[in-house]
C-alpha positions as CSV (number, residue, x, y, z in Angstrom):
1,X,0.0,0.1,0.1
2,X,1.3,3.5,-0.8
3,X,-1.4,5.9,0.2
4,X,0.8,9.0,0.1
5,X,1.9,8.3,-3.3
6,X,-1.5,7.6,-4.6
7,X,-2.7,10.8,-3.0
8,X,0.0,12.7,-4.8
9,X,-0.8,10.9,-8.1
10,X,-4.4,12.1,-7.8
11,X,-3.2,15.7,-7.5
12,X,-1.4,15.5,-10.8
13,X,-4.6,14.8,-12.9
14,X,-6.7,17.9,-11.5
15,X,-4.8,20.3,-13.5
16,X,-3.2,23.7,-13.0
17,X,-4.6,27.1,-14.2
18,X,-4.1,29.5,-11.2
19,X,-2.0,30.2,-8.1
20,X,-3.6,31.2,-4.8
21,X,-2.6,34.0,-2.6
22,X,-3.2,34.2,1.1
23,X,-3.2,36.6,3.9
24,X,-0.4,36.3,6.5
25,X,-1.5,35.5,10.0
26,X,0.1,36.8,13.2
27,X,0.1,34.9,16.4
28,X,2.2,32.5,18.6
29,X,1.3,29.1,19.6
30,X,-1.5,27.2,21.3
31,X,-1.1,24.1,23.7
32,X,-2.0,20.7,22.4
33,X,-5.4,20.7,24.2
34,X,-6.4,24.0,22.7
35,X,-7.8,24.1,19.1
36,X,-5.4,25.5,16.5
37,X,-6.3,29.2,15.9
38,X,-6.8,30.8,12.6
39,X,-6.4,34.6,13.1
40,X,-7.4,37.0,10.6
41,X,-9.9,36.8,7.9
42,X,-9.5,34.1,5.4
43,X,-9.2,35.5,1.9
44,X,-8.4,34.1,-1.5
45,X,-7.4,35.6,-4.8
46,X,-5.6,34.6,-8.0
47,X,-2.7,36.2,-9.4
48,X,-0.6,35.4,-12.5
49,X,2.2,33.1,-12.0
50,X,5.8,33.7,-12.9
51,X,7.8,31.8,-15.4
52,X,10.9,30.5,-13.7
53,X,14.2,30.9,-15.5
54,X,16.4,27.9,-16.4
55,X,19.3,27.4,-14.1
56,X,22.6,25.7,-15.1
57,X,22.7,23.0,-12.5
58,X,23.7,19.5,-13.7
59,X,21.8,16.3,-12.3
60,X,22.8,12.7,-12.9
61,X,20.3,9.8,-12.7
62,X,20.5,6.3,-11.1
63,X,17.8,3.8,-12.1
64,X,17.3,1.6,-9.0
65,X,14.5,-0.6,-10.0
66,X,11.7,-0.9,-12.7
67,X,8.4,-3.0,-12.8
68,X,6.4,-0.4,-10.9
69,X,8.9,0.5,-8.3
70,X,9.2,4.1,-6.8
71,X,11.8,5.6,-4.7
72,X,9.9,7.3,-1.7
73,X,12.5,8.3,0.9
74,X,16.1,9.8,1.1
75,X,18.2,10.9,4.2
76,X,21.6,12.4,4.3
77,X,23.5,11.1,7.3
78,X,27.0,12.6,6.7
79,X,28.9,14.7,4.3
80,X,29.5,11.8,1.9
81,X,26.8,9.5,3.2
82,X,23.2,9.2,2.3
83,X,20.6,6.5,2.0
84,X,17.5,6.0,-0.2
85,X,14.8,3.4,-0.1
86,X,11.8,2.6,-2.3
87,X,8.7,0.6,-2.9
88,X,9.4,-2.7,-4.7
89,X,6.3,-2.4,-7.1
90,X,6.1,-5.9,-8.9
91,X,9.6,-6.8,-7.6
92,X,10.3,-9.2,-4.6
93,X,11.7,-6.5,-2.4
94,X,12.2,-2.8,-2.5
95,X,15.5,-1.0,-3.3
96,X,17.8,0.2,-0.6
97,X,20.9,2.2,-1.9
98,X,23.8,4.2,-0.1
99,X,25.7,7.2,-1.4
100,X,29.4,7.2,-0.8
101,X,30.2,10.6,-2.1
102,X,30.6,9.5,-5.6
103,X,28.0,6.8,-6.6
104,X,24.9,5.0,-5.3
105,X,25.4,1.4,-4.4
106,X,22.8,-1.2,-3.5
107,X,22.7,-2.4,0.0
108,X,21.7,-5.9,1.1
109,X,18.3,-5.8,2.9
110,X,18.3,-7.0,6.5
111,X,16.5,-10.3,7.3
112,X,12.6,-9.6,7.3
113,X,12.6,-6.3,5.4
114,X,10.8,-6.5,2.0
115,X,8.9,-3.2,1.7
116,X,11.1,-0.3,2.9
117,X,9.1,2.9,3.1
118,X,11.1,5.4,5.2
119,X,14.9,5.9,5.9
120,X,16.1,8.3,8.6
121,X,19.4,8.8,10.5
122,X,21.6,11.2,12.4
123,X,25.1,9.8,11.3
124,X,26.5,6.9,9.3
125,X,26.5,4.7,12.4
126,X,22.9,5.5,13.2
127,X,20.6,4.9,10.2
128,X,17.1,3.4,10.6
129,X,14.8,1.9,7.9
130,X,11.1,1.3,8.5
131,X,8.5,-0.8,6.6
132,X,5.0,-0.4,5.9
133,X,3.9,-1.9,9.1
134,X,6.3,0.4,11.1
135,X,8.9,-2.5,11.9
136,X,12.4,-0.9,12.2
137,X,15.8,-1.8,11.6
138,X,18.9,0.0,12.7
139,X,22.2,0.1,10.9
140,X,25.2,0.8,13.4
141,X,27.8,1.2,10.8
142,X,28.7,-2.6,10.7
143,X,25.6,-4.6,11.0
144,X,21.8,-4.3,11.1
145,X,19.7,-4.9,14.3
146,X,15.9,-5.4,14.4
147,X,14.2,-2.8,16.7
148,X,10.7,-4.2,16.5
149,X,7.6,-2.1,16.0
150,X,5.4,0.1,18.2
151,X,2.7,-1.8,20.2
152,X,0.0,-1.0,17.6
153,X,-2.7,-3.4,16.7
154,X,-2.3,-4.6,13.1
155,X,-3.1,-3.6,10.4
156,X,-1.4,-0.2,10.4
157,X,0.2,1.8,7.8
158,X,3.4,3.9,8.3
159,X,3.0,7.6,7.5
160,X,6.5,8.9,8.4
161,X,9.4,8.2,10.8
162,X,12.2,10.4,12.0
163,X,15.6,9.7,14.0
164,X,16.4,12.7,16.2
165,X,19.4,11.3,18.2
166,X,21.0,8.0,19.2
167,X,18.3,7.4,21.7
168,X,15.2,8.8,20.3
169,X,13.0,7.7,17.2
170,X,9.6,9.0,16.4
171,X,7.1,7.0,14.2
172,X,3.7,8.1,12.9
173,X,1.0,5.8,11.4
174,X,-2.6,5.3,10.8
175,X,-5.0,2.5,11.9
176,X,-6.9,0.8,9.1
177,X,-10.5,2.1,9.0
178,X,-12.0,-1.4,9.1
179,X,-10.1,-2.0,12.4
180,X,-10.8,1.4,13.9
181,X,-14.5,1.2,13.1
182,X,-14.6,4.7,11.8
183,X,-14.6,6.3,8.3
184,X,-11.5,7.9,9.0
185,X,-8.1,6.4,9.6
186,X,-7.1,6.6,13.2
187,X,-3.9,8.4,13.8
188,X,-1.1,6.8,15.7
189,X,2.1,8.1,17.2
190,X,4.9,6.3,19.0
191,X,8.4,7.1,20.4
192,X,11.4,4.8,20.8
193,X,14.1,5.1,23.4
194,X,16.7,2.5,24.6
195,X,14.1,1.1,26.9
196,X,11.7,0.3,24.0
197,X,8.7,1.6,22.2
198,X,5.9,3.9,23.9
199,X,2.7,5.2,22.5
200,X,2.0,8.9,22.5
201,X,-1.2,10.7,21.9
202,X,-1.5,11.8,18.3
203,X,-3.5,14.6,16.6
204,X,-2.8,13.1,13.2
205,X,1.0,13.3,12.6
206,X,1.8,12.8,8.9
207,X,5.3,14.3,8.4
208,X,8.3,15.0,10.5
209,X,11.0,17.7,10.2
210,X,14.1,18.2,12.2
211,X,16.0,21.5,12.2
212,X,19.8,21.7,12.4
213,X,19.7,22.3,16.1
214,X,17.7,19.2,16.7
215,X,14.2,20.8,17.0
216,X,11.5,18.4,16.0
217,X,8.5,19.6,14.0
218,X,5.5,17.8,12.6
219,X,2.7,18.3,10.1
220,X,-0.7,17.2,11.3
221,X,-4.3,17.0,10.1
222,X,-5.4,16.6,6.6
223,X,-7.3,18.5,3.7
224,X,-10.6,17.9,5.4
225,X,-9.8,18.7,9.1
226,X,-7.4,21.3,8.2
227,X,-3.5,21.0,8.2
228,X,-1.5,22.4,11.2
229,X,2.2,22.7,12.4
230,X,3.3,21.4,15.6
231,X,6.6,21.7,17.7
232,X,8.0,19.3,20.2
233,X,9.9,21.1,23.2
234,X,11.2,17.9,24.8
235,X,8.0,17.4,26.9
236,X,5.0,18.2,24.9
237,X,3.8,19.1,21.5
238,X,2.6,22.7,20.9
239,X,0.2,23.6,18.0
240,X,1.2,26.7,16.1
241,X,-1.3,29.3,14.9
242,X,-2.7,28.1,11.5
243,X,-2.5,30.3,8.4
244,X,-5.7,32.2,7.3
245,X,-6.7,29.6,4.6
246,X,-9.4,30.8,2.3
247,X,-12.9,29.8,3.5
248,X,-13.8,26.4,2.1
249,X,-10.4,25.7,0.6
250,X,-9.1,22.2,0.6
251,X,-5.4,22.4,1.6
252,X,-3.0,19.5,1.4
253,X,0.5,20.0,2.9
254,X,2.8,17.3,1.5
255,X,6.1,18.1,3.1
256,X,8.1,20.5,5.5
257,X,11.6,21.7,5.9
258,X,12.5,22.7,9.4
259,X,15.6,24.9,9.3
260,X,15.4,26.4,12.8
261,X,12.8,27.7,15.4
262,X,12.3,30.7,13.2
263,X,12.3,29.1,9.7
264,X,9.9,26.4,8.8
265,X,8.7,25.7,5.3
266,X,5.5,23.9,4.3
267,X,4.8,22.9,0.8
268,X,1.7,21.3,-0.9
269,X,-1.3,22.4,-2.8
270,X,-4.6,24.2,-2.3
271,X,-8.0,23.9,-4.0
272,X,-10.0,27.0,-3.5
273,X,-13.9,26.7,-3.7
274,X,-14.8,27.1,-7.4
275,X,-11.2,27.5,-8.4
276,X,-8.3,25.4,-9.7
277,X,-5.7,23.7,-7.8
278,X,-2.4,25.4,-7.3
279,X,0.8,24.7,-5.6
280,X,1.4,26.2,-2.2
281,X,4.5,27.3,-0.2
282,X,4.6,29.1,3.0
283,X,7.1,30.0,5.6
284,X,6.9,30.3,9.4
285,X,9.4,33.0,10.7
286,X,8.7,32.3,14.4
287,X,5.8,34.8,14.6
288,X,3.7,34.7,11.4
289,X,3.1,32.8,8.3
290,X,4.4,34.3,5.0
291,X,3.3,33.0,1.6
292,X,6.0,32.8,-1.1
293,X,5.3,35.5,-3.6
294,X,4.3,34.9,-7.2
295,X,4.4,31.0,-7.4
296,X,5.5,29.5,-10.7
297,X,2.7,29.3,-13.3
298,X,1.6,25.9,-13.9
299,X,2.8,24.1,-10.8
300,X,-0.3,22.4,-9.4
301,X,1.4,20.9,-6.3
302,X,4.6,20.7,-4.5
303,X,5.5,17.2,-3.5
304,X,8.7,17.7,-1.5
305,X,10.8,20.3,-0.1
306,X,14.3,20.7,1.4
307,X,16.2,23.8,2.8
308,X,19.1,25.0,0.6
309,X,20.9,26.4,3.7
310,X,20.8,29.9,2.4
311,X,17.4,31.2,3.2
312,X,15.7,29.4,0.2
313,X,14.4,26.0,-0.6
314,X,14.6,23.2,-3.2
315,X,11.1,21.8,-4.3
316,X,9.8,18.7,-6.3
317,X,6.7,19.8,-8.2
318,X,4.0,17.5,-9.5
319,X,3.7,17.6,-13.4
320,X,4.8,21.2,-13.8
321,X,2.4,22.6,-16.4
322,X,2.7,19.1,-18.0
323,X,6.3,19.8,-18.6
324,X,8.2,16.7,-17.6
325,X,11.4,18.7,-17.1
326,X,10.2,21.4,-14.8
327,X,9.7,19.4,-11.7
328,X,12.9,20.5,-10.0
329,X,12.5,24.1,-8.7
330,X,14.4,26.4,-6.5
331,X,13.1,29.5,-4.6
332,X,15.9,31.8,-3.1
333,X,13.5,33.8,-1.1
334,X,12.9,36.2,-3.9
335,X,12.9,34.6,-7.4
336,X,12.4,31.1,-8.9
337,X,14.5,29.1,-11.2
338,X,14.2,25.5,-12.4
339,X,16.6,22.9,-13.4
340,X,16.2,20.3,-16.1
341,X,15.5,16.8,-15.0
342,X,18.3,14.5,-16.1
343,X,16.1,12.6,-18.3
344,X,12.5,13.0,-19.7
345,X,10.2,10.5,-18.0
346,X,6.4,9.8,-18.3
347,X,4.9,12.1,-15.6
348,X,7.7,11.9,-13.0
349,X,7.0,12.7,-9.4
350,X,9.6,13.8,-6.9
351,X,8.7,12.1,-3.5
352,X,11.8,13.1,-1.5
353,X,14.6,15.8,-1.4
354,X,17.7,16.1,0.8
355,X,20.7,18.2,0.7
356,X,24.2,17.5,2.1
357,X,25.5,19.3,5.2
358,X,27.4,21.8,3.1
359,X,24.5,22.1,0.7
360,X,26.8,21.2,-2.2
361,X,24.8,18.2,-3.1
362,X,21.0,17.8,-3.7
363,X,19.4,14.4,-3.9
364,X,15.8,13.8,-5.3
365,X,14.0,10.5,-5.3
366,X,10.8,9.4,-7.1
367,X,9.2,7.5,-9.9
368,X,6.4,7.5,-12.4
369,X,3.5,6.0,-10.1
370,X,0.7,6.9,-12.6
371,X,2.1,4.2,-14.9
372,X,1.7,1.5,-12.4
373,X,3.8,-1.5,-13.2
374,X,5.7,0.5,-15.9
375,X,7.1,2.9,-13.3
376,X,10.8,3.2,-12.8
377,X,12.3,4.1,-9.4
378,X,15.1,6.7,-9.7
379,X,17.5,8.9,-7.8
380,X,18.6,12.4,-9.2
381,X,21.8,13.7,-7.9
382,X,23.1,17.3,-8.1
383,X,26.7,17.9,-7.3
């Protein structure tokens, strides 16, 4: 099962004709037991999109698997160390690869792992891989060790996972609606420490982000309940004030990039009432939300985001104006550029982005999920 991938695929077929503009919202934060506030009056307007200029960056491609496979997660764990994992598609097991500073090489899967979904780590000697059922394996630099799974009743589906240090791991998942007895998937959240797994109350965590200083952030909610951003202070989760979304708009936040306590980016898409779907990029500056000005014309959704280390972000776009090349975008805080994908694919989708510690390398992972068994899993490397 690949619910996140399928959701993004659905976004690509809606079309793109307009971009949405939002009012900024002031405000601080609310406690977990208080509802997320929405200060200001929601407003929506359309404005012409900008045409990004072509940048001269060079990307190389590594095909990791075929027969419906999709690369879904990438993590940088050192200056010359990165990992990427993917869904196997029609293959027996999913691809796991490691970057050594020059090339990507396949890694033998640990016993029991067939469907790798998420990879995360803090160093070359602390890398974790998680499968669809939230089972975890840890690489210590020499060997794999099974770390079990949260004490959730099966079946569950992993949403995301993040390693924040040598003794802390967070996992977010969802309970199958048939088991939960509810038309919505019941959210699950768990935390690992050397003493084992423990269950944590969850508002619906879907994505994690960790800043350079170790601050933990999370995207919660969905397009129906309204997305929100939360911050972990070491003892509790705090809900930040929500942006003033246009009334009745369906908002889907796909990814976040946490840079610091005063710089967090969220990316996704918005569908205003009676309007057309458009990409969405907003920045939290510690006090208020700020929308990125003049989004690129034709981008119907941002599927992945990563900090460039200089106040801007790299973004993966879903089917940019039906131009298969323009799905790698860069925003420097003022203007947009795009970089040509290393090879033209059929409807490529970027599912993960990561940058090296010095920001001299950028990694993008994805596939062609709308082509089902004909999808190819790939890694694009910019260096």
